[in-house]
BAVEXGU-489879 format. One record per atom (N, C-alpha, C): x, z, y. Coordinates in steps of 0.1 Angstrom, whole numbers, padded with zeros to 4 digits, always signed. Layout:
N
XZY
...
end
This chain:
436
-1216-2520+0519
-1214-2506+0515
-1213-2497+0527
-1204-2500+0537
-1202-2491+0548
-1214-2490+0557
-1220-2502+0560
-1232-2502+0569
-1244-2494+0564
-1248-2497+0551
-1260-2490+0546
-1257-2475+0544
-1245-2472+0539
-1243-2458+0537
-1242-2450+0550
-1237-2457+0560
-1236-2450+0573
-1250-2447+0578
-1259-2457+0577
-1273-2456+0582
-1280-2444+0574
-1278-2444+0561
-1284-2433+0553
-1279-2419+0558
-1267-2418+0560
-1261-2405+0564
-1266-2401+0578
-1266-2411+0587
-1271-2408+0601
-1286-2404+0601
-1294-2411+0593
-1308-2407+0592
-1309-2393+0586
-1301-2390+0575
-1302-2377+0569
-1298-2366+0579
-1289-2368+0588
-1285-2358+0598
-1296-2357+0608
-1302-2368+0613
-1312-2367+0623
-1324-2359+0619
-1328-2361+0606
-1339-2354+0601
-1336-2340+0597
-1324-2339+0590
-1320-2326+0584
-1317-2315+0594
-1311-2319+0605
-1307-2309+0615
-1319-2302+0621
-1330-2310+0622
-1343-2305+0628
-1350-2296+0618
-1346-2295+0605
-1354-2288+0596
-1350-2273+0594
-1359-2264+0593
-1356-2251+0590
-1362-2248+0576
-1355-2252+0566
-1362-2253+0553
-1361-2241+0544
-1352-2232+0548
-1350-2221+0538
-1360-2210+0540
-1365-2204+0529
-1372-2192+0530
-1363-2181+0524
-1359-2172+0533
-1351-2161+0529
-1360-2149+0526
-1355-2140+0517
-1363-2128+0515
-1363-2122+0502
-1360-2109+0502
-1362-2101+0490
-1375-2093+0490
-1382-2094+0501
-1395-2087+0503
-1406-2096+0502
-1417-2094+0495
-1428-2103+0494
-1437-2100+0507
-1440-2111+0514
-1448-2110+0526
-1463-2113+0522
-1471-2112+0533
-1485-2112+0531
-1490-2125+0526
-1502-2125+0519
-1509-2137+0515
-1514-2144+0527
-1514-2157+0527
-1520-2165+0537
-1535-2167+0535
-1540-2161+0525
-1554-2163+0522
-1557-2175+0513
-1547-2182+0508
-1549-2194+0500
-1548-2190+0485
-1546-2178+0482
-1545-2174+0468
-1558-2166+0465
-1566-2170+0455
-1578-2163+0452
-1576-2151+0442
-1564-2148+0439
-1562-2139+0428
-1564-2124+0431
-1563-2121+0444
-1565-2107+0448
-1580-2104+0449
-1585-2093+0442
-1599-2090+0442
-1604-2085+0455
-1617-2085+0458
-1622-2080+0470
-1621-2064+0469
-1623-2058+0481
-1622-2043+0481
-1632-2037+0472
-1644-2042+0471
-1654-2037+0461
-1658-2048+0452
-1651-2049+0440
-1655-2059+0430
-1669-2055+0425
-1677-2065+0422
-1691-2062+0417
-1691-2063+0402
-1696-2052+0396
-1697-2052+0381
-1707-2062+0377
-1705-2067+0364
-1714-2077+0359
-1728-2073+0359
-1731-2061+0356
-1745-2056+0354
-1752-2056+0368
-1745-2056+0379
-1751-2055+0392
-1757-2069+0396
-1754-2080+0390
-1759-2093+0395
-1768-2099+0384
-1780-2102+0389
-1790-2109+0381
-1788-2124+0383
-1788-2131+0372
-1786-2146+0373
-1797-2153+0380
-1809-2146+0381
-1820-2152+0388
-1819-2151+0404
-1809-2143+0408
-1807-2141+0422
-1794-2148+0427
-1794-2148+0440
-1782-2154+0447
-1770-2145+0447
-1758-2150+0448
-1746-2142+0449
-1738-2148+0460
-1728-2141+0464
-1719-2145+0475
-1704-2144+0471
-1697-2154+0475
-1682-2153+0473
-1676-2141+0481
-1669-2133+0474
-1664-2121+0480
-1648-2121+0481
-1642-2131+0476
-1628-2133+0477
-1625-2142+0489
-1613-2141+0495
-1609-2149+0507
-1611-2164+0504
-1606-2169+0493
-1608-2183+0490
-1607-2184+0475
-1619-2187+0469
-1620-2186+0454
-1621-2200+0448
-1614-2202+0437
-1614-2214+0429
-1626-2214+0420
-1634-2225+0421
-1644-2228+0410
-1637-2237+0400
-1638-2234+0387
-1630-2241+0377
-1639-2248+0367
-1634-2258+0360
-1641-2266+0351
-1646-2258+0339
-1639-2247+0335
-1642-2239+0324
-1640-2224+0327
-1645-2215+0318
-1644-2201+0321
-1630-2196+0317
-1620-2200+0325
-1607-2195+0322
-1598-2197+0335
-1589-2187+0337
-1581-2188+0349
-1571-2199+0349
-1569-2206+0337
-1560-2217+0336
-1567-2230+0337
-1581-2230+0337
-1588-2243+0338
-1586-2250+0351
-1588-2263+0351
-1586-2271+0363
-1596-2267+0374
-1591-2264+0386
-1600-2261+0398
-1609-2273+0401
-1621-2270+0405
-1630-2281+0409
-1630-2281+0424
-1631-2269+0430
-1631-2268+0445
-1628-2253+0449
-1623-2251+0461
-1621-2238+0466
-1632-2235+0475
-1638-2223+0473
-1650-2219+0481
-1646-2207+0490
-1649-2208+0503
-1645-2197+0512
-1654-2185+0511
-1649-2174+0517
-1656-2161+0517
-1670-2162+0523
-1679-2155+0517
-1693-2153+0521
-1702-2165+0518
-1697-2175+0511
-1705-2187+0507
-1716-2182+0497
-1728-2187+0500
-1739-2183+0491
-1740-2193+0479
-1741-2187+0467
-1741-2195+0455
-1753-2190+0446
-1756-2198+0436
-1766-2195+0426
-1760-2194+0412
-1762-2183+0405
-1757-2182+0392
-1765-2190+0382
-1758-2198+0374
-1765-2207+0364
-1762-2202+0350
-1751-2196+0347
-1748-2192+0334
-1737-2181+0334
-1738-2172+0324
-1728-2161+0323
-1721-2162+0310
-1708-2160+0310
-1700-2159+0297
-1696-2145+0295
-1695-2142+0282
-1691-2128+0278
-1678-2124+0283
-1669-2133+0287
-1656-2130+0292
-1656-2125+0306
-1667-2125+0313
-1668-2121+0327
-1667-2132+0337
-1669-2145+0332
-1669-2156+0341
-1683-2161+0342
-1687-2166+0354
-1700-2171+0356
-1699-2185+0361
-1708-2193+0357
-1710-2207+0363
-1719-2206+0374
-1715-2210+0386
-1723-2209+0398
-1724-2222+0405
-1734-2224+0412
-1736-2236+0421
-1735-2232+0435
-1725-2238+0442
-1723-2234+0457
-1725-2248+0464
-1737-2249+0470
-1740-2262+0477
-1741-2273+0467
-1734-2284+0468
-1734-2295+0459
-1724-2295+0448
-1717-2284+0447
-1706-2283+0437
-1709-2271+0428
-1705-2272+0415
-1707-2261+0406
-1694-2260+0398
-1692-2247+0393
-1680-2244+0385
-1680-2230+0381
-1670-2226+0374
-1669-2212+0368
-1660-2204+0378
-1665-2192+0380
-1657-2182+0389
-1657-2168+0382
-1646-2161+0383
-1646-2147+0378
-1656-2139+0385
-1663-2130+0377
-1674-2122+0383
-1668-2113+0394
-1656-2109+0393
-1650-2099+0403
-1650-2105+0417
-1651-2118+0418
-1651-2125+0431
-1665-2128+0436
-1675-2123+0430
-1689-2125+0433
-1695-2112+0437
-1704-2112+0447
-1711-2100+0452
-1726-2103+0453
-1734-2093+0450
-1748-2094+0451
-1752-2093+0466
-1744-2087+0474
-1746-2085+0488
-1737-2094+0496
-1742-2099+0507
-1734-2108+0516
-1723-2100+0522
-1710-2104+0521
-1700-2096+0527
-1701-2095+0542
-1697-2084+0548
-1698-2081+0562
-1685-2076+0568
-1682-2079+0580
-1670-2074+0587
-1670-2058+0586
-1682-2052+0589
-1682-2038+0589
-1678-2032+0575
-1683-2038+0565
-1679-2032+0551
-1664-2034+0549
-1659-2045+0553
-1644-2047+0551
-1636-2038+0559
-1640-2036+0572
-1633-2027+0580
-1634-2012+0575
-1645-2009+0569
-1646-1995+0564
-1636-1993+0552
-1635-2004+0544
-1625-2003+0533
-1611-2003+0538
-1608-2011+0549
-1595-2011+0555
-1591-1998+0561
-1600-1990+0565
-1598-1977+0572
-1598-1966+0562
-1601-1968+0549
-1602-1958+0539
-1588-1954+0534
-1583-1943+0539
-1569-1939+0536
-1567-1935+0521
-1578-1933+0514
-1577-1930+0500
-1573-1943+0492
-1575-1954+0497
-1572-1967+0490
-1557-1970+0492
-1551-1977+0482
-1537-1981+0483
-1536-1991+0495
-1524-1991+0501
-1522-1999+0513
-1525-2014+0511
-1522-2019+0499
-1524-2033+0497
-1539-2036+0497
-1547-2027+0491
-1562-2029+0491
-1567-2029+0505
-1562-2020+0513
-1566-2019+0527
-1563-2031+0535
-1551-2036+0532
-1546-2049+0539
-1555-2060+0535
-1558-2062+0522
-1566-2072+0517
-1580-2072+0524
-1585-2060+0526
-1598-2058+0532
-1598-2063+0546
-1587-2059+0553
-1585-2064+0567
-1584-2079+0568
-1577-2085+0559
-1576-2100+0558
-1589-2106+0556
-1598-2100+0548
-1611-2106+0546
-1620-2104+0558
-1618-2093+0565
-1625-2091+0578
-1622-2102+0588
-1609-2105+0590
-1606-2115+0600
-1609-2129+0595
-1609-2131+0582
-1613-2144+0577
-1628-2146+0579
-1636-2136+0578
-1650-2137+0579
-1654-2139+0594
-1647-2132+0603
-1650-2132+0617
-1636-2132+0625
-1630-2143+0627
-1616-2143+0633
-1615-2138+0647
-1626-2138+0655
-1625-2133+0668
-1629-2119+0670
-1632-2112+0659
-1636-2098+0660
-1624-2089+0664
-1625-2083+0676
-1614-2076+0682
-1609-2064+0673
-1618-2056+0668
-1614-2045+0659
-1608-2049+0646
-1613-2060+0641
-1607-2066+0628
-1593-2071+0630
-1591-2078+0642
-1578-2083+0645
-1568-2072+0647
-1572-2062+0654
-1562-2051+0656
-1559-2043+0643
-1569-2041+0635
-1567-2034+0622
-1558-2043+0613
-1560-2056+0613
-1552-2064+0605
-1537-2064+0609
-1535-2064+0623
-1521-2063+0627
-1514-2050+0624
-1521-2039+0625
-1515-2026+0622
-1512-2025+0608
-1521-2030+0599
-1518-2029+0585
-1508-2039+0580
-1507-2050+0587
-1496-2060+0585
-1483-2053+0588
-1481-2047+0599
-1469-2040+0602
-1466-2028+0593
-1477-2021+0589
-1475-2009+0580
-1470-2014+0567
-1475-2025+0562
-1471-2030+0549
-1456-2035+0549
-1452-2042+0559
-1439-2046+0560
-1429-2035+0562
-1433-2025+0570
-1424-2013+0573
-1423-2005+0560
-1433-2004+0552
-1432-1996+0540
-1422-2003+0530
-1423-2017+0530
-1413-2024+0521
-1399-2022+0526
-1397-2022+0540
-1384-2020+0545
-1378-2006+0542
-1387-1996+0544
-1382-1983+0541
-1379-1981+0526
-1386-1988+0518
-1383-1987+0503
-1369-1993+0501
-1366-2005+0507
-1353-2011+0506
-1342-2002+0511
-1344-1996+0523
-1334-1988+0529
-1332-1975+0521
-1342-1970+0514
-1340-1958+0507
-1332-1959+0494
-1331-1971+0489
-1324-1973+0476
-1309-1972+0478
-1303-1964+0470
-1288-1963+0471
-1281-1975+0468
-1286-1983+0458
-1280-1995+0453
-1286-2007+0459
-1292-2006+0471
-1299-2017+0477
-1289-2028+0480
-1293-2041+0479
-1284-2052+0482
-1280-2052+0497
-1269-2059+0500
-1265-2060+0514
-1276-2067+0522
-1276-2064+0535
-1286-2071+0544
-1285-2086+0543
-1296-2093+0543
-1295-2107+0542
-1288-2113+0554
-1290-2108+0566
-1283-2113+0578
-1279-2100+0586
-1266-2101+0590
-1260-2090+0597
-1252-2095+0609
-1255-2091+0621
-1248-2097+0632
-1247-2086+0644
-1237-2088+0652
-1237-2081+0665
-1240-2090+0676
-1247-2085+0686
-1251-2094+0697
-1248-2086+0710
-1243-2093+0720
-1241-2087+0733
-1249-2096+0743
-1257-2089+0751
-1265-2096+0761
-1262-2091+0774
-1261-2099+0784
-1257-2095+0798
-1267-2101+0807
-1271-2093+0818
-1280-2098+0828
-1287-2086+0834
-1292-2088+0846
-1298-2077+0854
-1311-2072+0847
-1318-2080+0840
-1331-2075+0834
-1330-2074+0819
-1318-2073+0814
-1316-2072+0800
-1320-2059+0795
-1327-2059+0784
-1331-2046+0777
-1328-2048+0762
-1328-2037+0754
-1326-2038+0740
-1337-2048+0734
-1349-2046+0738
-1360-2054+0733
-1358-2069+0736
-1355-2072+0748
-1354-2086+0752
-1342-2092+0745
-1331-2084+0743
-1319-2090+0736
-1322-2092+0722
-1329-2083+0715
-1333-2085+0701
-1342-2097+0699
-1352-2098+0708
-1361-2109+0707
-1354-2123+0709
-1344-2123+0718
-1337-2135+0720
-1329-2139+0708
-1323-2129+0702
-1315-2131+0690
-1323-2137+0679
-1335-2130+0676
-1344-2135+0666
-1349-2149+0668
-1351-2152+0681
-1356-2165+0684
-1346-2176+0683
-1333-2172+0682
-1322-2182+0682
-1324-2193+0672
-1324-2205+0676
-1325-2217+0667
-1339-2221+0664
-1349-2214+0667
-1363-2218+0664
-1367-2229+0674
-1374-2239+0668
-1378-2250+0677
-1393-2248+0682
-1394-2250+0695
-1408-2249+0700
-1416-2238+0695
-1410-2226+0696
-1416-2214+0691
-1421-2205+0702
-1431-2197+0698
-1437-2187+0707
-1439-2174+0699
-1437-2163+0706
-1439-2150+0700
-1454-2147+0698
-1458-2142+0686
-1471-2138+0684
-1472-2123+0685
-1465-2116+0677
-1465-2101+0678
-1451-2096+0675
-1448-2084+0681
-1436-2077+0679
-1438-2063+0679
-1432-2056+0669
-1434-2041+0668
-1421-2034+0665
-1419-2023+0673
-1407-2015+0671
-1412-2001+0666
-1403-1994+0659
-1406-1980+0655
-1393-1973+0651
-1391-1961+0654
-1379-1953+0651
-1379-1950+0636
-1367-1948+0631
-1366-1943+0617
-1360-1929+0618
-1367-1920+0611
-1364-1906+0613
-1350-1902+0609
-1344-1907+0598
-1332-1902+0593
-1320-1908+0601
-1321-1919+0608
-1310-1926+0615
-1314-1930+0629
-1304-1932+0637
-1308-1937+0651
-1312-1951+0651
-1312-1958+0640
-1316-1972+0640
-1331-1973+0641
-1336-1984+0646
-1350-1986+0647
-1354-1998+0638
-1367-1998+0634
-1372-2008+0626
-1380-2018+0635
-1380-2031+0631
-1388-2040+0638
-1395-2050+0628
-1406-2054+0632
-1414-2065+0625
-1418-2075+0636
-1414-2087+0634
-1417-2097+0644
-1424-2109+0637
-1433-2115+0645
-1440-2127+0640
-1439-2138+0651
-1435-2149+0648
-1433-2160+0657
-1438-2173+0651
-1446-2180+0659
-1451-2193+0655
-1442-2204+0659
-1438-2212+0649
-1429-2224+0651
-1438-2236+0651
-1438-2244+0662
-1446-2256+0664
-1437-2268+0662
-1436-2274+0650
-1427-2285+0648
-1433-2298+0654
-1426-2309+0652
-1430-2321+0658
-1444-2325+0652
-1453-2328+0660
-1467-2332+0655
-1467-2343+0645
-1476-2343+0636
-1478-2353+0626
-1467-2354+0615
-1457-2345+0616
-1446-2345+0606
-1448-2333+0596
-1451-2321+0602
-1454-2310+0593
-1463-2300+0601
-1468-2290+0593
-1478-2281+0599
-1470-2270+0606
-1476-2262+0615
-1470-2251+0622
-1466-2240+0611
-1455-2233+0613
-1451-2223+0604
-1449-2210+0612
-1452-2199+0605
-1448-2186+0610
-1434-2182+0605
-1427-2176+0614
-1414-2169+0611
-1418-2154+0611
-1417-2147+0600
-1419-2133+0600
-1405-2127+0596
-1400-2119+0605
-1387-2113+0603
-1388-2097+0604
-1382-2090+0595
-1382-2076+0596
-1369-2070+0593
-1365-2059+0599
-1352-2053+0597
-1349-2041+0606
-1337-2038+0608
-1333-2027+0616
-1323-2031+0627
-1323-2023+0638
-1314-2026+0649
-1310-2013+0655
-1298-2013+0661
-1293-2001+0668
-1284-2005+0680
-1281-1995+0688
-1272-1997+0699
-1280-2001+0712
-1273-2006+0722
-1279-2010+0734
-1277-2025+0736
-1282-2030+0747
-1282-2044+0750
-1268-2050+0751
-1258-2041+0754
-1244-2046+0755
-1237-2046+0741
-1243-2039+0732
-1236-2039+0718
-1247-2036+0708
-1255-2047+0705
-1266-2045+0696
-1262-2049+0682
-1265-2040+0672
-1263-2043+0658
-1276-2046+0651
-1277-2058+0646
-1290-2063+0640
-1288-2066+0625
-1297-2061+0617
-1298-2065+0603
-1312-2069+0600
-1313-2082+0595
-1326-2087+0591
-1326-2085+0575
-1334-2076+0571
-1334-2074+0556
-1344-2083+0549
-1354-2089+0556
-1363-2098+0550
-1368-2108+0560
-1370-2120+0556
-1376-2130+0565
-1383-2140+0557
-1394-2145+0563
-1402-2155+0555
-1407-2165+0565
-1408-2178+0561
-1413-2189+0569
-1423-2196+0560
-1436-2196+0565
-1446-2202+0557
-1458-2207+0566
-1466-2215+0560
-1478-2221+0567
-1489-2210+0567
-1493-2205+0578
-1504-2195+0579
-1518-2201+0578
-1527-2193+0574
-1541-2198+0575
-1546-2197+0589
-1557-2204+0592
-1562-2204+0606
-1566-2190+0610
-1572-2182+0600
-1576-2169+0603
-1565-2160+0606
-1554-2161+0599
-1542-2153+0601
-1536-2156+0615
-1535-2169+0618
-1529-2173+0631
-1537-2167+0642
-1550-2167+0642
-1558-2162+0653
-1557-2146+0653
-1557-2140+0641
-1556-2126+0640
-1543-2120+0646
-1532-2127+0643
-1519-2122+0648
-1516-2126+0662
-1524-2135+0668
-1521-2139+0682
-1526-2127+0691
-1518-2124+0701
-1523-2113+0710
-1536-2116+0717
-1543-2106+0720
-1556-2108+0727
-1555-2116+0740
-1544-2113+0747
-1542-2120+0760
-1527-2126+0759
-1526-2138+0754
-1512-2143+0752
-1505-2143+0766
-1493-2139+0765
-1484-2138+0777
-1477-2151+0779
-1477-2156+0791
-1469-2168+0794
-1455-2165+0800
-1452-2152+0801
-1439-2148+0807
-1428-2152+0798
-1417-2157+0804
-1405-2161+0797
-1396-2149+0796
-1387-2149+0786
-1377-2139+0785
-1367-2140+0797
-1362-2129+0802
-1353-2130+0813
-1340-2138+0809
-1335-2145+0819
-1323-2153+0816
-1311-2144+0816
-1303-2145+0805
-1291-2138+0805
-1282-2145+0794
-1269-2142+0796
-1259-2148+0787
-1260-2140+0774
-1257-2146+0763
-1258-2140+0750
-1247-2145+0741
-1241-2135+0733
-1232-2139+0723
-1236-2133+0710
-1235-2141+0699
-1239-2137+0686
-1228-2139+0676
-1224-2129+0669
-1213-2129+0660
-1217-2124+0646
-1213-2131+0636
-1216-2126+0622
-1207-2114+0618
-1212-2105+0611
-1204-2094+0605
-1206-2094+0590
-1195-2096+0583
-1196-2097+0568
-1189-2085+0562
-1194-2081+0551
-1187-2070+0543
-1175-2075+0536
-1167-2066+0531
-1156-2070+0523
-1160-2077+0510
-1171-2073+0504
-1176-2079+0492
-1179-2094+0495
-1185-2096+0506
-1189-2110+0510
-1176-2118+0513
-1167-2112+0520
-1154-2119+0522
-1147-2123+0510
-1147-2114+0500
-1141-2117+0487
-1147-2130+0480
-1160-2131+0482
-1167-2143+0476
-1163-2156+0483
-1160-2155+0496
-1157-2166+0504
-1142-2171+0504
-1133-2161+0502
-1118-2165+0503
-1114-2176+0493
-1119-2176+0481
-1115-2187+0472
-1120-2201+0477
-1129-2201+0486
-1135-2214+0491
-1129-2219+0504
-1119-2211+0509
-1113-2214+0522
-1106-2228+0521
-1107-2235+0532
-1100-2248+0533
-1110-2260+0535
-1105-2272+0533
-1113-2284+0536
-1117-2290+0523
-1130-2294+0522
-1135-2300+0511
-1140-2314+0515
-1137-2324+0507
-1140-2338+0510
-1151-2343+0500
-1161-2350+0505
-1172-2355+0496
-1167-2367+0487
-1172-2367+0475
-1169-2378+0465
-1181-2386+0463
-1179-2399+0460
-1190-2407+0457
-1186-2416+0445
-1196-2421+0438
-1193-2430+0426
-1191-2444+0432
-1179-2450+0428
-1176-2464+0432
-1170-2471+0420
-1176-2481+0415
-1172-2488+0403
-1171-2479+0391
-1180-2469+0391
-1181-2460+0379
-1171-2448+0380
-1164-2447+0391
-1154-2436+0393
-1157-2428+0405
-1155-2415+0404
-1156-2406+0416
-1145-2410+0426
-1148-2413+0438
-1138-2417+0448
-1141-2411+0462
-1131-2412+0470
-1133-2408+0484
-1136-2421+0492
-1149-2422+0497
-1153-2435+0503
-1153-2433+0518
-1144-2441+0525
-1143-2440+0539
-1153-2449+0546
-1156-2445+0559
-1164-2453+0567
-1155-2463+0575
-1162-2471+0583
-1154-2481+0591
-1147-2473+0603
-1151-2461+0606
-1144-2454+0616
-1133-2444+0610
-1130-2447+0597
-1120-2439+0590
-1124-2425+0587
-1137-2422+0589
-1141-2408+0587
-1148-2407+0573
-1147-2395+0567
-1154-2391+0555
-1161-2378+0557
-1170-2375+0548
-1178-2362+0550
-1169-2351+0545
-1167-2341+0554
-1159-2329+0550
-1166-2316+0554
-1163-2306+0546
-1167-2292+0549
-1155-2283+0550
-1153-2276+0561
-1142-2267+0563
-1147-2253+0565
-1140-2244+0557
-1144-2230+0558
-1132-2222+0562
-1134-2214+0573
-1123-2204+0577
-1129-2190+0576
-1120-2181+0572
-1124-2167+0570
-1115-2158+0578
-1121-2149+0586
-1113-2140+0594
-1114-2126+0588
-1111-2116+0596
-1111-2102+0591
-1125-2097+0587
-1135-2101+0595
-1149-2097+0592
-1159-2108+0594
-1154-2120+0596
-1164-2131+0599
-1159-2144+0592
-1168-2154+0592
-1164-2167+0586
-1171-2178+0594
-1164-2190+0595
-1169-2201+0602
-1169-2213+0594
-1180-2222+0596
-1181-2234+0588
-1181-2246+0598
-1173-2256+0595
-1174-2269+0603
-1177-2280+0593
-1187-2288+0596
-1191-2299+0588
-1190-2312+0596
-1184-2322+0590
-1182-2334+0598
-1185-2346+0589
-1193-2356+0594
-1196-2368+0587
-1197-2380+0596
-1187-2388+0596
-1186-2399+0606
-1185-2394+0620
-1194-2398+0629
-1194-2393+0642
-1202-2381+0644
-1208-2375+0634
-1217-2364+0635
-1210-2351+0630
-1213-2340+0635
-1207-2327+0631
-1216-2316+0633
-1213-2305+0627
-1221-2292+0628
-1212-2281+0626
-1214-2270+0634
-1207-2257+0633
-1216-2246+0632
-1212-2236+0624
-1220-2223+0625
-1212-2211+0620
-1216-2200+0625
-1210-2187+0620
-1218-2183+0608
-1211-2178+0598
-1218-2173+0586
-1223-2159+0588
-1236-2157+0587
-1243-2144+0590
-1246-2136+0577
-1245-2142+0566
-1247-2136+0553
-1242-2144+0542
-1239-2136+0531
-1233-2143+0519
-1240-2137+0507
-1244-2145+0497
-1250-2140+0485
-1244-2147+0473
-1239-2140+0463
-1234-2145+0451
-1244-2144+0440
-1243-2154+0430
-1252-2154+0419
-1244-2152+0406
-1251-2149+0395
-1244-2147+0382
-1237-2160+0377
-1243-2171+0381
-1237-2184+0376
-1224-2188+0384
-1220-2179+0394
-1208-2182+0401
-1211-2189+0414
-1223-2194+0417
-1226-2200+0430
-1226-2190+0441
-1223-2195+0453
-1223-2187+0465
-1231-2194+0476
-1240-2186+0482
-1248-2191+0493
-1243-2185+0506
-1240-2194+0516
-1237-2190+0529
-1249-2192+0538
-1252-2182+0546
-1265-2182+0554
-1262-2182+0569
-1270-2191+0575
-1270-2192+0590
-1281-2182+0595
-1279-2179+0608
-1289-2170+0615
-1302-2177+0616
-1302-2191+0618
-1314-2198+0620
-1321-2202+0607
-1316-2197+0595
-1324-2199+0583
-1318-2209+0573
-1310-2218+0578
-1304-2228+0568
-1293-2222+0560
-1291-2228+0548
-1280-2223+0539
-1271-2234+0535
-1259-2230+0532
-1249-2239+0526
-1245-2233+0512
-1248-2240+0501
-1246-2234+0488
-1234-2241+0481
-1225-2233+0475
-1214-2238+0467
-1217-2235+0453
-1215-2245+0444
-1217-2244+0430
-1204-2247+0423
-1201-2240+0412
-1189-2241+0404
-1187-2255+0398
-1175-2259+0396
-1173-2272+0388
-1177-2271+0374
-1181-2282+0368
-1185-2282+0354
-1176-2291+0345
-1180-2303+0344
-1173-2312+0335
-1158-2314+0340
-1157-2318+0353
-1144-2320+0359
-1141-2308+0368
-1131-2300+0363
-1129-2287+0370
-1123-2289+0384
-1120-2301+0388
-1115-2304+0402
-1127-2306+0411
-1139-2308+0406
-1150-2312+0414
-1160-2301+0415
-1164-2297+0427
-1174-2287+0429
-1186-2293+0437
-1197-2285+0438
-1209-2290+0445
-1212-2282+0457
-1217-2289+0468
-1221-2283+0480
-1235-2288+0483
-1244-2280+0488
-1257-2284+0492
-1260-2277+0505
-1263-2285+0516
-1266-2280+0529
-1281-2283+0532
-1289-2272+0534
-1303-2274+0536
-1307-2281+0549
-1297-2282+0559
-1301-2288+0571
-1296-2302+0572
-1289-2307+0562
-1283-2321+0563
-1282-2327+0549
-1292-2334+0546
-1295-2339+0532
-1283-2347+0527
-1276-2355+0535
-1266-2364+0530
-1253-2356+0527
-1252-2343+0531
-1241-2335+0527
-1241-2332+0512
-1253-2331+0506
-1254-2326+0493
-1247-2336+0483
-1239-2329+0474
-1232-2338+0464
-1219-2331+0459
-1211-2339+0454
-1198-2335+0448
-1187-2335+0458
-1178-2325+0458
-1167-2323+0467
-1155-2319+0460
-1143-2323+0466
-1130-2319+0460
-1123-2312+0471
-1116-2301+0467
-1108-2293+0477
-1095-2301+0480
-1090-2298+0492
-1078-2305+0497
-1066-2304+0487
-1065-2294+0479
-1054-2292+0469
-1055-2303+0458
-1067-2308+0455
-1069-2319+0445
-1073-2332+0450
-1072-2334+0463
-1077-2346+0470
-1069-2358+0465
-1056-2356+0463
-1047-2367+0459
-1051-2373+0445
-1059-2366+0437
-1062-2371+0424
-1073-2381+0424
-1079-2384+0435
-1090-2393+0436
-1087-2405+0445
-1091-2417+0441
-1088-2429+0448
-1096-2430+0461
-1090-2436+0472
-1097-2438+0484
-1102-2452+0485
-1115-2454+0488
-1121-2467+0489
-1124-2470+0504
-1117-2479+0510
-1119-2483+0524
-1128-2495+0525
-1136-2496+0536
-1145-2507+0537
-1137-2520+0541
-1143-2531+0537
-1136-2544+0540
-1138-2547+0555
-1130-2557+0560
-1131-2561+0574
-1144-2567+0577
-1150-2574+0567
-1163-2580+0570
-1174-2569+0571
-1173-2559+0562
-1183-2548+0563
-1182-2541+0576
-1170-2539+0582
-1169-2532+0594
-1174-2540+0606
-1171-2553+0605
-1176-2562+0616
-1191-2562+0616
-1197-2562+0604
-1212-2562+0604
-1217-2548+0609
-1209-2538+0606
-1214-2524+0610
-1213-2523+0625
-1203-2527+0631
-1201-2526+0646
-1209-2536+0654
-1210-2549+0649
-1216-2559+0656
-1230-2563+0651
-1234-2557+0640
-1247-2561+0634
-1247-2573+0626
-1257-2576+0618
-1257-2587+0609
-1256-2600+0617
-1249-2610+0612
-1247-2623+0619
-1258-2632+0615
end
């Protein structure tokens, strides 16, 4: 019992601590090009295409399906500008096409009688009469069609920023807008410290093997605060998972000695190759941020603190042993515990399991209608509390960075109600010395 459980917990920590699994965000971010649902800038009407002639895929990545229905099973995804032949038309606006050695049904709106060109997409992207989303979709198609096209890449970046900034301004304009997802004060010290370098360092905090792709600042007219949109590529351990983009957007104010940062939206996702290349600067800089000391402290509202105060104290993990919930000790007399401390405007979490431990400042708190409470780290991980159900003494905790932490816990006030199961002498001997 002691040996195997200890191994499982240690393995869970080793993998979990390296994971940035959470996707935060109340704002929808850009498509990676893997969804074929958005129509091309100029959808082709059915009457424009003759079944005796060739057609071209005009969506970024379009599904060919087994039947003329959006719910039919996909046969294959076909990229932009692929030449196809129309074999049959359905009255519903779906056409059966052959693209190379594969055939299937595609919506007519994703087919064009003319081969798509970068110039046509850029013209649509620059047409101010079009809605912003249509212009952005056109720019995405332009860089998908020709990823190294300088004008397409720059237009894509500007529309990317414009779209995120518009969403931010909409959030900020709402009187009943939710609290910022992450709110912190940061102080940076050093000879070469600037507001920009301090903010970039704060946003980079906790990211593994990451490099900046793009960063954009802009003033906000009504307040002295400034908006930012940042894109950073995270390169995880090879052969384990794909690279991910961190896209963070929010507001900041103050100077490098007293910086107030609010991240109102953040997203972590796998980008398409075209998007990765389009967002990469034309001449990537190898310059490192200046070295300086940095302090980062969470700032919580009174509403957030009210959600946390009932959870203050130490929580001990429970496990089933002989059919009963019990406190199961390790050979080193340690059990898994979660401790929460709340101050005047901040909160701190300490997690301990055997010889492993983790600490973090709470940067954001979110409550749900079901009574659950989510504590957010600056680096993206979350610790979620869920209300007790059958046994009112037992609550649930889930930590996104440490899989073995997930499960049932009892507060210190009810700890005496549950039996303690200690390992046997033989189990501990095997644990410390290995199997005989």
